[in-house]
N, C-alpha and C positions, 0 to 999 in steps of 0.2 A: 368609239372606244369608251369604256367606262372604267374609272379609276376607283380603287378602294384604298382609302388612307386611314391610318390610325392616329388620333390626336391624343397626346399625353400632356395635359396642361402644366403639371409640376407645381412648384411652390412660389411664394412671393408674388412677383408680377407675372409669373407664368400664365395663370388663367386669363389675365387681361390681354397679354400680347398674343397668346395662341388664339383667343377669340377674334382678335383683330386680323390675324393671318388667315383664319378660316373664312372670315367675311370677304377679305380681298380675293382669296383663292376661288371662292364660290362665284364672285362677280366675274373674275377672269375666265373661269370655265364656261360660265353662261355666255359671255361675249364671244368665246371661241367655239361654242357648240360642243363642248366636252362634258360628258356626264361624270359626276364625281360623287362618291358616297363616303361620308366622313363618320367614323366611329370614334367615340371618346371613352377613354379609360382613366382611372385614377392611378397616380403614382405619388411618390413623395410622402409628406406627412398625412395627406388624406388617405392614402392606401395603408400607411402604417397604423393609423387609428382603426381602419375598417377591417384589415386583414393581417395585421401584425408584421408586415414587411413593406418596405418602400417600393418594391417592384414585384408584384405577385407573379407566379408562374403563368397565370392566365393572360397577363399582359404580354409576356414574352411570346407565348403561343400566338396571340393575336398579331403581334408584330411580324412573326414569320409568315403569317397568312396574307398580310396586307401588301399592296403594291409599294407602299412607302409609309414612313412614319414622320410625324411632326412632333418633335420633342421640346417641351418647354424647359426653362431653366429650373434647377433644383437646388435646395439648400443643404447639400450633402455634408458640408462641414458641421452642420448643427444636428445631424442625425445621431441616434444612439449607436453603440458598437454593432458591428456586423452580426454578432451572435444574438443581438436583440432585434434584428430585422433592419438595421440601418445600412442597407446596401446603396451604392451609388448607381442610380438607374442608367446613367450615361455609360459608365464602364461596363455594366452588366450587358446592356444592349450591344455595345461594340463587340464584346466577346461572343455573346450568344449568336449574333447574326454575322459574325466574321467580317466586320467592317474594317478592312485593313487600311483604308485611305481616309484621311480627313483633309478636305479641300477648303482652304480659307483665303478667299480673295481679299485684297486690301486696295480699294479704289477710292481716291478722293473725289469729292463732288465740288464743282466750281463755286457753289453758293455756301458751302460749309467751311468755316475757318479750320486751318490745320496749324499745328504747333510751330512748324518751321516755314510755312508758306509754300513748300515744295509740293508739286504734284506727285501722287503715288499711284501706281498701277502695277501691282504684282500679285502673284498667286502663291501662297504657301501650300506645298503638298507634303503633308505630315504623315509619317507612318503611325499607325493607330493601335497596334496590338502588342508591341514589344518594348524595348528600351527599359527605362527605369520605372515604368508604371506598374507598381506592385499589385494592383487590383486586377490586372488582366494579362500579365506576361508569363504566367505559369499555367500548365494544364490543370494542376490541382494545387491548392494552397496558395499562399501569397509569396511575392518576391521580396518581402521585407520581414526581418525577424530579429529576435534578441536571443543569442545562444546562451548568454549568461547575463545576470543583472548588470546594468551599466554599459553594455555593449550592444549597439544596434547595427545591423548589416542590411544593405539593400542590393539586390541582384539586378544587373542590367543584362537583358537578353537580346542579342542580335543574331538573326539567322539568315542564311543564304536565301531561303525561300521568301521570307518577309522582305528582305532588302530588294530582291528582284521584283516582287509584286509592286512595291511602292515606286521603284525606279521606272518600271514600265508605265505605271499610271502617270507619273510626272512627264515623261517624254511624249507619251501619247497626247496628254492634255496640251503640251506646248505645240505639238504639230497641229492638233485640231483647232487651236485658237490662233494659229499663225504667229506664235511667239518664237523667237530665234535664239534665246539664251536660257540655259538652266544653270543655276548656282547650286552646288552641292555643299551642304553645311556639315562640318565634322569637327572632331577634336582628336584626329589621329596622331598628333604629336604627343599626346598623353595616353589615350586609349588606343594603343597601336593594334591590339588584336580585334576588338569589337568594331571600332570605326574603320580599321584596316579592312576587315571583311566587308563592311558596308561599301566602302569606296571601291574595292575590287569588283563587286557585283555591279555597281552603278557604271563603272567604266565599260564593263562588258555590254550592258544594255545600251549605253550611249553609242557604241559602234554601229548599232542598227539605225541610228538617226544622224547621218553625216551632215545634214544641213543645220543641225542645232549645235551652237557653241556651248561648251561645258566649262565652267569655272569652279574650282574647288576652293572653298573659303572656310577658314577657321571660325568657329561660332562666335568667339569674342570679337574678331575683326568684323564679322557680319553685322553684329549689333551696332558697332560704330559706323559702318558704311550705310546701314539703313538710315541713320540720322543725317549723315553728311551728304550722301548721294543716292537717294532711293531710286532714281531713274536708272541706275545701273542694273537693277533687278527686275526680271520678268517672271520667271518661274523659279521658286526656291524649294529645293528638295531637302528634307531633313528627317532625322530620326525623331522619335516620339517627343521626348522632353524638349529638345532643341526647337523643334517645330512649334510646340505649344507656346514656349516663351517668346520666340521671335514673331509669331503671328500676332500676339497681343501688342508687341512693339509696333509692328507694321500697321495694325488697326488704329492705334493711337495717332500715329503719324499721318494717317489718311483722314482723320477727323474724329476718331473716338470709337470705343467699343460698341456704341449704339448703332454704328453702321456695319458691324462685323458679321456678315453672313457666313455660313459654312454648311457643308454637307459631309456626312460620313457614309462611305459606301464600300461594298465588297462586290463579289461576283454576282450575288443574287439579291441583295437587299440594300436599301438606302434610307438614311435618316437625316431630315433637315433639323438643324439645331443652331440657335444663336450662340455666338462665342461668349457672351457675357453671362453674369450670374443672375440670381433671383431677386436681388435688391429689395429685401423685405421691408426696408425702411420707407419705401415709397409705394408699397402695394396698396391698391384700392383708392388711390388718390388721383387717378387720371393723369399721372405724370410720366408713366413709363413710355419709353420710345419703342415702337413696334418695328422699326426699320430692319433691325438685324434678323428677326425671325421671318419677316415678310420676304426679305432678300434670300433667306435660306430656302423658303418655299419655292421661290422662283428657280433656284438652283436645282431643287428636287424635281420640279417639272421639266426642266431641261434634261436632267438625267433620265427621266422616264419617257423621253421622246416627245414631249409636249412643248415644242419651241414657241408656238403661238401663245400659249398660256404664260409661259415664262416671260416672253417679250412684253405682253400686256402688263404683267405685274411690275416688271422692271421699269417700264415707261411711266406707270402710275406713281411708283416710288420716286423716281427721278423728278417728276413733276411736283410732288409734295415737298421734296427736299429743296427745290429751287426757290421757294418763297418762305420767308421767316414766319408768315402768318399760318403756314400749314406744316411746319416742322416743330418738333418738341424743344423744350428749353435747353436740354443738354447739348443740342446742336445750334444754339443761339437763336432759337425760334420762340414762338408764343403760343403754339398749339398744345392741346392735351392729347392723350392717346386717341380718344374718340374722334376728335376733329381731324387729326392727321389721317386716321383710317378712312374717314368719310371723303377726304380730299383725294386719296388714292383711288377709292372705289368710283367716285364721280368721274375721274379722268378715264378710268377703264370703260365705264358705261357710255361715255361720249365717243368711245372708239378712237381716241387720239393716240399718237405715238410720239 
């Protein structure tokens, strides 16, 4: 089988860590006898300078044609207004490719210190196209507006179809991974209509998975319980903004955003994307941690049916994380980006697990 993947380096540390992920992926594919063709296109500030937009139409078309996309972090908060070409590439791709699910595992590593010392092993399943995200929750226009000066309004959209799609994704993931509990995060005591709709649909989907226990947890209580008792959570199902916020908390509790892999997927397309930002203050200094994007590529390979490639990448990453000499400083290590990447590749090439 031959894979065609599109690489979008992005801004800040994006080019460094995407290059690292490419090198690791190529090594793992070679070790597993899988042919891979990687195409690279510019997004972010590089595309804005060259084409007047941070995500050209040609990039979106190439993403639709590829088997998968590797998306580097972008500095979208620093972009000019949308009218001047400053689109958020992440939001645009999620909408254009109908990537309804954002899967964000949080797994602590024995060698990497955690803030509380507690082991963490949960997966956040976040709805990706609705909620309060004003750049993607409307068919046309944005979900945030000012009707008169001094008044700003933001629209939250929750649909039965969107709720069902993400609920089915969460329960199917739990069943596939042998997990027995799904925590459903909500604020239905305040947002009775929107979260009420979400909960009703989730309960309907849950009936098809009688072996999986379901717990409904208020979002504020969930934040406290993540810190107090993270072992309580296996799969966490949440609407867009709640899932975004809680996944960052879970990642920090598991050792930091530098470990935070994720994949965005829909029925036809998938995008690997690190959870963290572009960190322009350390760009070009060989200090960026490539673990998150490399872990995201492993998730993409698993999603594409390449379990052997995914396993090789994960084993190499775990090997590098186990030794302070081969992990980056943000994880208590002494390696730079290049040295950590080499350690992962060498482990893969030795054929170790």
